[in-house]
C-alpha positions as CSV (number, residue, x, y, z in Angstrom):
1,M,3.2,-26.1,142.4
2,K,4.6,-29.6,142.1
3,K,3.9,-31.9,145.1
4,I,3.2,-35.6,145.8
5,L,2.6,-37.6,148.9
6,I,3.9,-41.2,149.0
7,A,1.9,-43.4,151.2
8,G,1.9,-47.1,152.0
9,T,-0.9,-49.6,152.7
10,N,0.8,-50.3,156.0
11,S,4.0,-49.9,157.9
12,G,6.8,-52.1,156.4
13,V,5.5,-52.0,152.9
14,G,8.6,-50.2,151.6
15,K,7.4,-46.6,151.3
16,T,10.6,-45.2,152.9
17,T,12.8,-47.0,150.4
18,I,10.6,-45.9,147.5
19,S,10.4,-42.3,148.8
20,L,14.2,-42.1,149.3
21,G,14.7,-43.5,145.8
22,I,12.3,-41.0,144.2
23,M,13.9,-38.1,146.1
24,Q,17.4,-39.2,144.9
25,A,16.2,-39.7,141.3
26,L,14.7,-36.2,141.2
27,T,17.8,-34.7,142.9
28,K,20.0,-36.4,140.3
29,R,17.9,-34.6,137.6
30,N,19.2,-31.4,139.1
31,M,15.8,-30.6,140.7
32,K,15.5,-28.8,144.1
33,V,13.5,-31.3,146.1
34,Q,11.8,-30.2,149.4
35,P,11.2,-33.3,151.6
36,Y,8.6,-33.8,154.3
37,K,7.5,-36.5,156.7
38,V,4.0,-37.0,158.1
39,G,4.1,-37.4,161.8
40,P,6.7,-36.9,164.5
41,D,9.5,-39.1,163.1
42,Y,13.1,-37.7,163.3
43,I,15.1,-40.5,161.6
44,D,13.4,-40.7,158.2
45,P,13.7,-36.9,157.8
46,S,17.5,-37.2,158.4
47,Y,17.7,-39.4,155.3
48,H,15.6,-37.0,153.3
49,T,17.9,-34.1,154.3
50,F,21.0,-36.2,153.4
51,I,19.7,-36.9,149.9
52,T,18.2,-33.5,149.0
53,G,20.4,-31.1,150.8
54,K,17.3,-29.4,152.1
55,H,16.0,-29.8,155.7
56,S,13.1,-32.2,155.8
57,R,10.0,-30.9,157.7
58,N,7.5,-32.8,159.9
59,L,3.9,-32.3,159.0
60,D,2.3,-33.4,162.3
61,S,-1.4,-32.7,162.6
62,Y,-1.5,-33.6,166.3
63,M,0.8,-30.8,167.2
64,L,0.0,-28.5,164.2
65,D,-3.5,-27.5,163.0
66,D,-4.3,-27.4,159.3
67,E,-3.3,-23.8,158.9
68,K,0.1,-24.3,160.6
69,I,0.8,-27.3,158.4
70,K,0.1,-25.3,155.3
71,Y,2.3,-22.5,156.7
72,V,5.2,-24.9,157.3
73,F,4.8,-26.3,153.8
74,N,4.5,-23.0,152.0
75,K,7.4,-21.4,153.8
76,S,9.8,-24.2,153.2
77,S,8.8,-25.0,149.6
78,Q,9.2,-21.5,148.1
79,D,12.4,-22.2,146.3
80,A,11.7,-25.9,145.5
81,D,11.0,-27.5,142.1
82,I,9.0,-30.2,143.7
83,S,7.8,-31.2,147.2
84,V,7.9,-34.9,148.2
85,V,6.0,-35.9,151.3
86,E,6.6,-39.3,152.9
87,G,3.6,-40.7,154.8
88,V,3.5,-42.4,158.1
89,M,2.3,-46.0,158.8
90,G,-0.6,-46.9,156.4
91,L,-2.4,-44.2,154.4
92,Y,-5.4,-44.1,156.9
93,D,-3.6,-45.0,160.1
94,G,-3.6,-42.3,162.9
95,I,-5.1,-41.9,166.3
96,G,-8.1,-44.3,166.8
97,I,-10.3,-45.0,163.8
98,D,-10.9,-41.4,162.7
99,L,-9.6,-41.1,159.1
100,D,-8.8,-37.4,159.6
101,N,-7.0,-37.7,162.9
102,C,-3.2,-37.5,162.3
103,T,-3.3,-39.6,159.1
104,S,-1.3,-39.3,155.9
105,S,-4.6,-39.2,154.1
106,H,-5.7,-36.1,156.0
107,T,-2.4,-34.4,155.4
108,S,-2.8,-35.0,151.6
109,K,-6.2,-33.3,151.8
110,I,-4.8,-30.3,153.7
111,L,-2.1,-29.8,151.1
112,K,-4.3,-30.9,148.1
113,A,-1.5,-33.3,147.3
114,P,-1.9,-36.2,144.9
115,V,-1.2,-39.6,146.6
116,I,1.0,-42.3,145.2
117,L,0.1,-45.6,147.1
118,V,2.8,-48.2,147.6
119,I,1.5,-51.7,147.9
120,N,3.2,-55.1,148.4
121,G,2.6,-57.2,145.3
122,K,4.2,-60.4,146.6
123,A,2.0,-63.5,146.1
124,M,-0.9,-61.4,144.7
125,A,-2.5,-60.9,141.3
126,A,-6.0,-59.6,140.8
127,S,-6.5,-59.4,144.6
128,S,-4.3,-56.4,144.5
129,A,-7.1,-54.5,142.8
130,A,-9.5,-55.3,145.7
131,M,-6.9,-53.8,148.1
132,V,-6.4,-50.6,146.1
133,L,-10.1,-50.2,145.5
134,G,-10.7,-50.3,149.2
135,Y,-8.1,-47.5,149.8
136,K,-9.7,-45.5,147.0
137,E,-13.3,-45.8,148.1
138,I,-13.0,-45.5,151.9
139,D,-12.4,-41.7,151.5
140,K,-13.1,-40.4,148.0
141,D,-11.7,-37.0,148.9
142,V,-8.2,-38.5,149.0
143,N,-6.7,-38.1,145.5
144,I,-5.0,-41.4,144.9
145,K,-3.4,-40.7,141.5
146,G,-1.0,-43.6,141.2
147,V,0.2,-46.9,142.5
148,I,3.7,-48.4,142.9
149,V,4.0,-52.1,143.4
150,N,6.8,-53.1,145.7
151,N,8.4,-56.6,146.2
152,V,7.6,-58.0,142.7
153,R,10.4,-60.0,141.1
154,T,9.4,-60.2,137.4
155,K,7.8,-57.9,134.8
156,T,5.3,-60.6,133.9
157,H,4.0,-60.7,137.5
158,Y,3.9,-56.9,137.6
159,E,1.9,-56.7,134.3
160,I,-0.8,-58.9,135.8
161,I,-1.1,-56.6,138.9
162,K,-1.0,-53.5,136.8
163,K,-3.7,-54.7,134.4
164,A,-6.0,-55.7,137.4
165,I,-5.6,-52.4,139.2
166,E,-6.1,-50.2,136.2
167,T,-9.1,-52.3,135.0
168,Y,-11.0,-52.5,138.3
169,C,-9.9,-49.4,140.1
170,G,-9.3,-46.8,137.4
171,V,-6.0,-45.9,139.1
172,E,-2.8,-45.6,137.1
173,V,0.1,-48.0,138.0
174,L,3.4,-46.1,137.8
175,G,5.8,-49.0,138.1
176,Y,7.2,-51.6,140.4
177,F,10.3,-52.4,142.4
178,P,11.9,-55.8,142.9
179,P,13.1,-57.0,146.3
180,N,16.8,-56.0,146.8
181,N,18.7,-56.4,150.1
182,E,21.3,-53.9,148.9
183,F,19.0,-51.1,149.7
184,S,17.9,-52.2,153.2
185,L,18.9,-49.7,155.9
186,E,20.5,-50.7,159.2
187,S,18.0,-50.6,162.0
188,R,18.1,-50.4,165.8
189,H,15.6,-50.2,168.7
190,L,14.1,-46.9,167.7
191,G,14.0,-47.6,164.0
192,L,16.4,-46.7,161.2
193,V,19.9,-45.6,162.2
194,P,20.2,-41.8,161.8
195,S,21.9,-40.7,158.6
196,V,24.7,-38.9,160.5
197,E,26.1,-42.3,161.5
198,I,26.3,-43.9,158.0
199,D,29.3,-43.1,155.8
200,S,28.3,-45.1,152.8
201,L,24.9,-43.6,152.2
202,K,25.7,-41.6,149.1
203,T,26.7,-44.6,147.0
204,K,23.8,-46.6,148.3
205,F,21.3,-43.9,147.4
206,D,22.9,-43.2,144.0
207,N,22.5,-46.9,143.2
208,L,18.9,-46.9,144.6
209,A,18.0,-43.9,142.3
210,E,19.4,-45.8,139.2
211,E,17.2,-48.8,140.1
212,I,14.1,-46.6,140.7
213,E,14.6,-45.0,137.2
214,K,14.6,-48.5,135.7
215,Y,11.3,-49.6,137.2
216,I,9.3,-46.5,138.0
217,D,8.0,-43.8,135.6
218,I,9.5,-40.7,137.2
219,D,8.4,-38.5,134.2
220,R,4.8,-39.5,134.9
221,I,5.2,-38.8,138.6
222,L,6.3,-35.2,137.7
223,E,3.2,-34.8,135.5
224,I,0.9,-36.0,138.3
225,S,2.6,-33.7,140.8
226,E,1.3,-30.5,139.1
227,T,-1.4,-29.3,141.5
228,E,-2.9,-26.1,142.9
229,E,-1.3,-24.1,145.7
230,V,-2.7,-23.9,149.2
231,E,-2.9,-20.8,151.3
232,S,-2.5,-20.4,155.1
233,N,-4.0,-17.8,157.4
234,F,-1.4,-18.6,160.1
235,D,1.5,-16.1,160.5
236,L,4.3,-15.8,163.1
237,K,5.1,-12.2,162.4
238,D,3.2,-10.7,165.4
239,F,4.6,-13.3,167.8
240,I,8.2,-12.7,166.6
241,E,7.9,-8.9,166.8
242,S,6.6,-9.0,170.3
243,N,9.1,-11.5,171.6
244,K,12.4,-10.4,170.0
245,M,15.5,-11.4,172.0
246,E,18.3,-9.6,170.2
247,G,21.7,-10.1,171.8
248,K,20.9,-13.4,173.5
249,T,22.7,-16.7,172.8
250,I,21.4,-20.3,173.0
251,A,23.7,-23.3,173.1
252,L,22.2,-26.2,171.2
253,A,23.5,-29.8,171.5
254,Y,24.1,-31.4,168.1
255,D,26.1,-34.5,167.4
256,K,25.7,-38.2,166.9
257,A,24.2,-38.6,170.4
258,F,21.8,-35.7,170.2
259,N,20.2,-34.7,166.9
260,F,16.4,-35.0,167.3
261,Y,14.9,-31.6,166.7
262,Y,12.0,-30.1,164.7
263,R,13.7,-27.8,162.2
264,E,11.0,-25.2,162.9
265,N,12.0,-25.1,166.6
266,I,15.6,-24.1,165.6
267,E,14.5,-21.6,163.0
268,L,12.0,-20.0,165.4
269,L,14.8,-19.3,167.8
270,E,16.8,-17.7,165.0
271,E,13.8,-15.6,163.9
272,L,13.4,-14.4,167.5
273,G,16.9,-13.0,167.3
274,L,18.9,-15.6,169.2
275,N,22.4,-16.5,168.2
276,I,22.6,-20.3,168.1
277,K,25.9,-21.8,169.2
278,Y,26.0,-25.5,168.3
279,F,28.1,-27.8,170.6
280,S,28.8,-31.5,171.0
281,P,28.4,-33.2,174.3
282,L,30.6,-36.0,172.8
283,K,33.5,-33.9,171.5
284,G,33.2,-30.4,172.9
285,K,35.4,-29.1,175.7
286,E,32.6,-27.4,177.5
287,V,29.1,-25.9,176.9
288,P,29.5,-22.5,175.1
289,K,28.8,-19.4,177.2
290,S,25.2,-18.7,176.6
291,D,21.9,-17.4,178.0
292,Y,20.0,-20.7,177.3
293,I,20.8,-24.3,176.7
294,Y,18.7,-26.7,174.6
295,I,19.5,-30.5,174.5
296,G,17.3,-32.5,172.1
297,G,16.7,-36.2,171.9
298,G,18.8,-38.9,170.3
299,F,20.8,-41.9,171.3
300,P,22.9,-41.2,174.4
301,E,22.7,-44.9,175.3
302,I,24.7,-45.8,172.2
303,F,27.4,-43.3,173.2
304,G,27.4,-43.7,177.0
305,Q,31.2,-44.3,177.3
306,E,32.1,-41.2,175.2
307,L,29.6,-39.0,177.2
308,E,31.1,-40.3,180.5
309,K,34.6,-39.6,179.3
310,N,33.9,-36.0,178.5
311,E,33.9,-35.0,182.1
312,C,34.6,-31.3,181.3
313,M,31.5,-31.0,179.3
314,R,29.3,-32.7,181.9
315,K,30.8,-30.5,184.6
316,S,30.2,-27.3,182.6
317,I,26.5,-28.1,182.0
318,K,26.0,-28.8,185.7
319,E,27.7,-25.5,186.5
320,A,25.4,-23.7,184.0
321,H,22.4,-25.3,185.9
322,E,23.8,-24.1,189.2
323,N,24.2,-20.6,187.8
324,N,20.4,-20.7,186.8
325,I,21.0,-20.7,183.1
326,P,17.6,-22.0,181.6
327,I,18.2,-25.5,180.3
328,Y,15.5,-27.4,178.4
329,A,16.2,-31.1,177.6
330,E,14.0,-33.6,175.7
331,C,14.1,-37.4,175.9
332,G,17.8,-38.3,175.3
333,G,18.5,-34.9,177.0
334,L,16.7,-36.1,180.1
335,M,18.8,-39.3,180.1
336,Y,22.0,-37.2,179.9
337,L,21.0,-34.9,182.8
338,G,20.5,-37.7,185.3
339,E,23.2,-39.1,187.5
340,K,23.8,-42.3,185.5
341,L,22.8,-44.1,182.4
342,L,22.6,-47.9,182.1
343,D,22.8,-49.2,178.5
344,Q,21.3,-52.3,176.8
345,E,24.0,-54.5,178.3
346,N,23.4,-52.9,181.8
347,K,26.8,-51.1,181.6
348,E,26.7,-48.0,183.9
349,Y,28.0,-44.6,182.8
350,E,28.2,-41.3,184.8
351,M,26.1,-38.5,183.3
352,V,25.6,-34.8,184.2
353,G,23.9,-35.3,187.6
354,I,21.4,-32.4,187.7
355,F,18.6,-34.8,188.5
356,K,19.0,-37.6,191.0
357,G,18.4,-41.1,189.6
358,Y,19.4,-42.9,186.4
359,S,18.0,-43.9,183.1
360,K,17.9,-47.5,182.2
361,M,17.3,-49.1,178.8
362,T,14.6,-51.8,178.5
363,A,13.8,-54.5,176.0
364,S,10.6,-52.8,174.7
365,L,9.0,-49.5,174.2
366,K,7.9,-47.9,177.4
367,R,6.0,-45.0,175.9
368,F,4.9,-44.6,172.3
369,G,2.6,-42.0,170.8
370,Y,1.0,-38.6,171.1
371,C,0.2,-37.2,174.6
372,Y,0.1,-34.0,176.5
373,G,1.4,-32.9,179.8
374,T,-0.4,-30.6,182.3
375,A,2.0,-28.8,184.6
376,K,1.7,-29.5,188.3
377,V,4.1,-26.6,189.1
378,D,5.6,-23.7,187.3
379,T,8.4,-24.7,185.0
380,I,10.6,-22.9,182.5
381,L,8.2,-23.9,179.7
382,S,4.8,-23.6,181.3
383,K,2.9,-22.1,184.2
384,K,1.0,-24.4,186.6
385,D,-2.1,-26.0,184.9
386,E,-0.9,-25.1,181.4
387,S,-0.7,-28.0,179.0
388,I,2.0,-29.0,176.4
389,K,1.2,-31.2,173.4
390,G,3.9,-33.6,172.1
391,H,4.9,-37.2,171.7
392,E,6.9,-39.8,173.5
393,F,8.9,-42.6,171.9
394,H,11.5,-44.3,174.2
395,H,12.9,-47.6,175.3
396,S,14.3,-46.2,178.6
397,V,12.8,-45.5,182.0
398,F,14.1,-42.8,184.4
399,E,14.4,-44.2,187.9
400,T,14.3,-41.4,190.5
401,D,12.8,-40.0,193.7
402,E,12.5,-36.6,192.1
403,E,9.0,-35.1,192.0
404,C,7.4,-35.1,188.6
405,A,6.4,-31.8,187.1
406,Y,3.6,-32.9,184.7
407,I,0.6,-35.1,184.6
408,M,0.8,-36.9,181.3
409,R,-2.3,-38.1,179.4
410,K,-2.9,-40.0,176.2
411,E,-6.3,-39.7,174.5
412,R,-8.0,-41.8,171.8
413,D,-11.3,-40.9,170.3
414,K,-11.5,-37.9,172.7
415,K,-11.2,-40.2,175.8
416,V,-8.3,-40.4,178.1
417,V,-6.9,-44.0,177.8
418,D,-3.7,-43.6,179.8
419,E,-2.3,-41.3,182.5
420,W,1.1,-41.1,184.2
421,E,3.5,-38.5,185.6
422,G,6.6,-37.3,183.9
423,G,9.1,-34.5,183.5
424,Y,11.4,-33.1,186.1
425,S,11.9,-29.4,187.0
426,K,14.7,-28.0,189.2
427,N,15.6,-24.4,189.4
428,N,15.8,-23.2,185.7
429,T,16.2,-26.7,184.3
430,L,13.4,-28.9,182.8
431,A,14.0,-32.4,181.4
432,T,11.2,-34.5,180.0
433,Y,10.6,-37.5,177.7
434,L,8.1,-35.3,175.8
435,H,9.1,-34.0,172.4
436,T,7.2,-30.8,171.5
437,H,6.8,-28.5,168.5
438,F,7.1,-24.8,169.4
439,Y,4.5,-23.8,166.8
440,N,1.9,-25.7,168.8
441,N,3.1,-24.4,172.1
442,L,4.2,-20.8,171.5
443,N,3.6,-19.9,175.1
444,C,6.3,-22.5,176.0
445,I,9.0,-20.7,174.0
446,K,7.8,-17.4,175.4
447,N,8.1,-18.7,178.9
448,F,11.5,-20.2,178.3
449,L,13.0,-17.0,176.8
450,E,11.6,-14.9,179.7
451,K,13.5,-17.1,182.1
452,G,16.8,-16.0,180.6
453,N,15.9,-12.4,180.3
454,K,15.7,-11.5,184.0
């Protein structure tokens, strides 16, 4: 099995650009590349998928235990020539100071994946070795097999850094990458712009791959990637067999405004026998006739005018709610199901109107990170007092007099550090800022499907 995990010393060090370039270089060699992202990110995986043609998978150890992570990895990599995992934040950054709590380093150990560490070499020489040595020594079970030096302008500078690291750390340096604004990716308030919005990506990534091949030893990366397989004792077979829903249909929102989904969530619905009908709240005439509706996250605030103009779609979704069709909406979906949406310029747009109130964009993140919700009442996903794990990441607030359905809590080092209320439940509709992975919360999908089977 060929696999590598590309990690950074910290956020902003350039690991995404390096990861994308390596994925594109391998793809241009006619290799089947299976991409992954550590953590709950939706946007980086959209670029992975664009480059490789294979759906990128999230390896999130907050929502998935070790066995489920190995299951996701093995299931999706069966027909791949190599698996490339992009880390999150810095190699050892996760929840609190526990090195094995939602970190890229922990994921590398779960998968027995060799790590390639990306460092920023600007304005450093032998000091770079001290940094790499620290990353190597803090957890000796992490298999750091190579280093890539980013942001270095000349080969002479690179050779000094390379010699220092290999002399003092005993870690191979695989190449460097000069600063180049041509490969920067447009950003917005939640991070990189999703790939579905960028038309010029193919040329950009082709050029990036050519530059990566010039400066980084891809052949050596392939040699390093040869590692042993991992096995998982997790299996969905019994759950799927006992919860089959043949003959049922689910309408799933997917367009430029709504495209944040865990791929496993969609595939689990298919494996359970549901027929998925994709629809666009931006362009579709009305929601397809279905037994369930699923509206994921995204950027409705960017497309407020188009969503408002599509009155037929908004009306059809509200009618589905009034007819008790189970509707589950996450984050951007919650914003869409309110009465109004106020964008960054405070412009107001009419939305679906299932829930009283409005969503309003703010200048900073309102919630960020892993948390769990304990149900105050029965909802379509959970019984009263059941909990759902997930994460929140949003710049908006939802102003409403509606009663909240969940008590939300964030923990750090096993202690509750924040508590608030969230999520709104009305009839057979649930809308919440919480993004969740169904593998972690199998009871949720079971409850949801039961609501449409009565």
